[in-house]
C-alpha positions in Angstrom: 17.4 -2.9 -12.5 18.5 -5.7 -10.2 16.3 -7.5 -8.1 18.6 -8.1 -5.5 17.1 -7.4 -2.3 19.4 -4.4 -1.6 18.4 -2.5 -4.9 16.6 0.6 -4.7 13.0 0.3 -6.4 11.7 3.7 -5.2 13.7 7.1 -4.0 12.7 10.3 -2.8 15.4 12.9 -3.1 14.8 16.3 -1.1 11.2 15.9 -2.0 8.7 18.7 -1.0 5.0 19.1 -1.9 3.3 22.4 -1.1 -0.2 23.5 -1.5 -1.0 26.6 -3.8 -1.0 28.9 -0.6 2.4 27.9 0.1 1.5 25.6 3.0 3.8 22.4 3.2 2.1 18.9 3.3 5.7 17.1 2.8 9.1 18.8 3.4 12.6 17.7 2.3 12.0 14.1 2.1 14.7 11.6 1.4 14.0 8.0 1.4 15.0 5.1 -0.3 12.7 2.1 -0.9 14.3 -1.5 -1.3 13.0 -4.0 -3.9 10.9 -6.7 -2.3 10.2 -4.8 1.2 7.1 -3.9 2.8 7.8 -0.6 3.7 5.3 1.1 5.9 4.3 5.0 6.4 2.8 5.3 9.5 1.6 8.1 11.0 -1.7 10.4 12.2 -3.7 11.8 9.7 -1.9 14.7 8.1 1.3 13.4 8.5 2.0 13.3 4.9 1.4 9.5 4.5 -1.1 9.5 1.6 0.7 12.5 -0.1 3.9 10.4 0.0 2.0 7.6 -1.7 0.5 9.6 -4.4 3.8 11.1 -5.5 5.1 7.7 -6.5 2.4 6.8 -9.1 2.1 10.8 -10.2 -0.9 11.4 -8.7 0.6 14.1 -7.2 3.9 16.1 -8.6 6.5 17.2 -6.2 6.7 20.7 -5.7 10.6 20.5 -5.3 13.0 17.3 -5.5 12.7 14.1 -7.3 11.0 10.7 -7.2 12.6 8.1 -8.9 11.3 4.7 -9.8 13.4 1.8 -10.9 16.0 4.3 -11.0 14.6 6.7 -13.5 13.0 10.1 -12.5 8.9 9.8 -12.7 9.2 13.1 -14.5 10.7 11.0 -17.4 8.0 8.2 -17.3 5.1 8.1 -19.5 2.4 8.7 -16.9 0.2 6.0 -18.0 3.0 3.3 -18.3 4.2 4.3 -15.0 0.6 4.0 -13.2 0.1 0.9 -15.2 3.2 -0.7 -14.0 2.3 0.3 -10.3 -0.6 -1.6 -8.3 -3.0 0.8 -6.1 -5.0 -0.6 -3.3 -6.9 1.8 -1.5 -9.4 1.6 1.6 -12.8 2.1 -0.4 -11.5 -0.4 -2.8 -12.7 1.8 -5.8 -14.3 -0.9 -7.8 -16.6 -0.1 -10.9 -20.2 -0.6 -9.5 -21.4 -1.7 -13.2 -18.8 -3.9 -13.9 -18.5 -7.6 -12.5 -15.5 -8.9 -10.6 -13.9 -10.5 -13.6 -14.3 -7.2 -15.5 -13.0 -5.3 -12.6 -10.0 -7.6 -12.1 -9.0 -7.6 -15.7 -9.2 -3.9 -16.6 -5.3 -3.3 -17.1 -4.7 -6.4 -19.1 -7.7 -5.3 -21.5 -5.9 -2.2 -21.7 -2.6 -3.7 -22.5 -4.4 -6.0 -25.0 -3.8 -9.4 -23.6 -5.5 -12.1 -25.6 -8.7 -13.1 -23.9 -7.4 -16.8 -23.0 -4.6 -15.1 -21.2 -6.9 -12.8 -19.3 -9.4 -15.6 -18.4 -6.6 -17.5 -17.0 -5.2 -14.6 -15.3 -8.4 -13.9 -13.5 -9.0 -17.4 -12.4 -5.2 -17.5 -11.0 -5.7 -14.0 -9.0 -9.1 -15.2 -7.5 -7.4 -18.1 -6.0 -4.6 -16.2 -5.1 -6.8 -13.8 -3.0 -9.0 -16.6 -1.5 -12.2 -16.1 -3.6 -14.1 -18.9 -5.5 -13.9 -18.8 -9.1 -17.9 -18.3 -9.2 -17.5 -14.9 -7.9 -16.2 -13.6 -11.2 -19.6 -13.4 -12.4 -20.9 -11.1 -9.2 -21.1 -7.4 -8.8 -19.4 -5.5 -6.2 -22.4 -4.9 -4.4 -23.2 -8.5 -4.1 -19.9 -8.8 -2.1 -19.0 -8.4 1.6 -16.6 -5.8 2.4 -13.7 -8.5 2.8 -14.5 -10.1 -0.5 -14.5 -6.2 -2.2 -11.1 -5.5 -0.7 -9.5 -8.9 -1.8 -10.8 -8.3 -5.5 -9.4 -4.9 -5.2 -6.1 -6.6 -4.3 -6.2 -9.0 -7.1 -7.2 -6.2 -9.7 -3.9 -4.2 -8.6 -2.1 -7.7 -9.2 -3.8 -8.2 -12.5 -0.9 -7.0 -14.8 2.1 -8.4 -12.1 3.4 -5.1 -11.2 6.7 -5.1 -9.2 5.5 -2.3 -6.9 2.2 -2.3 -4.9 0.8 0.8 -3.4 -1.7 0.2 -0.4 -3.3 3.1 1.1 -5.3 2.1 4.8 -6.4 -1.2 2.5 -7.8 -2.7 5.7 -8.7 0.3 7.7 -12.7 0.0 7.0 -13.2 -3.4 7.8 -14.2 -5.1 11.2 -11.3 -6.2 13.4 -12.1 -9.8 12.4 -12.1 -9.5 8.6 -9.1 -7.1 9.0 -7.1 -9.9 10.9 -7.8 -12.3 8.3 -6.9 -10.1 5.4 -3.4 -9.1 7.3 -2.6 -12.9 7.7 -3.3 -13.4 3.7 -1.3 -10.6 2.9 1.8 -11.6 4.7 1.3 -15.1 3.0 0.8 -13.5 -0.3 4.0 -11.2 0.1 5.9 -14.4 1.1 5.1 -15.8 -2.2 5.4 -12.9 -4.6 7.9 -10.7 -3.1 6.5 -7.3 -4.3 7.9 -4.1 -3.4 4.8 -2.7 -1.3 4.5 0.7 0.2 2.0 0.3 2.8 0.1 3.4 4.6 -1.5 2.8 8.0 -2.1 4.9 11.5 -2.4 1.6 13.0 0.9 0.8 15.2 -0.1 -2.8 15.4 -0.4 -3.5 11.6 2.9 -1.5 11.1 4.8 -3.9 13.4 3.1 -7.1 11.8 3.4 -6.3 8.2 6.2 -3.7 7.7 9.6 -5.0 6.9 10.6 -1.4 7.5 8.5 1.4 9.4 8.9 5.2 8.6 7.2 7.3 11.2 5.8 10.7 10.0 4.8 13.6 11.6 3.5 17.1 10.3 4.9 16.5 6.7 8.1 15.6 7.9 10.1 11.9 8.3 10.6 11.6 12.1 12.5 7.9 11.7 13.0 4.8 9.8 13.1 1.5 11.8 12.5 -2.2 11.6 9.8 -3.4 13.4 12.0 -4.8 16.3 14.0 -1.4 16.2 10.8 0.4 16.7 9.9 -1.1 19.7 13.2 -0.3 21.3 13.7 3.3 19.7 14.6 6.1 22.2 13.0 8.7 20.0 10.6 10.4 21.6 8.0 10.6 18.8 8.3 6.7 18.0 8.3 5.7 22.0 5.1 7.7 22.1 3.4 5.8 19.3 4.3 2.5 20.6 3.7 3.2 24.2 0.1 4.3 22.9 -0.3 1.0 21.2 0.8 -0.9 24.5 -1.9 1.2 26.6 -4.8 0.7 24.1 -3.9 -3.2 24.0 -3.7 -3.2 28.0 -7.1 -1.3 28.1 -8.9 -3.6 25.9 -7.7 -6.8 28.0 -8.7 -5.0 31.0 -12.3 -4.1 29.7 -12.8 -7.2 27.4 -14.7 -6.8 24.3 -18.0 -4.6 24.4 
């Protein structure tokens, strides 16, 4: 597949996801995601963001419609090969507590039978890339701060150099200062790597800061897709309500000051 900015890395075609009782978590989603962009799925809890994300790497299977990755329906992919070709970062990181950092990062390269020298070199490279000292490699997750664990989670997702990175509220559990630091680091990292990133958040500020495009979701439906600039000027009532709520929160904070 072409690596040009306009090529489609991920596509949803009339995708719905229903629970066994027939209730809908996602309905009639049609959505192309371009190679190299940071595509943000924005919405409140229960809007369908994480369901959409999990359909990409077949943690969930569509009830109707088709999801395509690199032009190929995911139903035609070997599921292990599909998941190993897609990095996945979640809010609680999901590091294995009894593995040190080096082993946590190198899980996929080891599963792919990389030579040990190449694995060692890749771990060192990734620690530097995410702003961690080489000495961290021998430490265990319990010995790290929340920000350090999240950096290790990003390094693990990048270990096999996947073209696609899925990020499900990756900074949501962090304190505001650490969260702001990691957002800035993510922007710098993406400028270097140009991955196709699908990023889930309920935070409008984070969406505007990180996204190339923002898809607003509500009750399992896609409301609108905008660039950050378009989002701030949209006349769609729901988009306006999200943006105005963001401004109200910011103004209240400035008036009240930190508590």
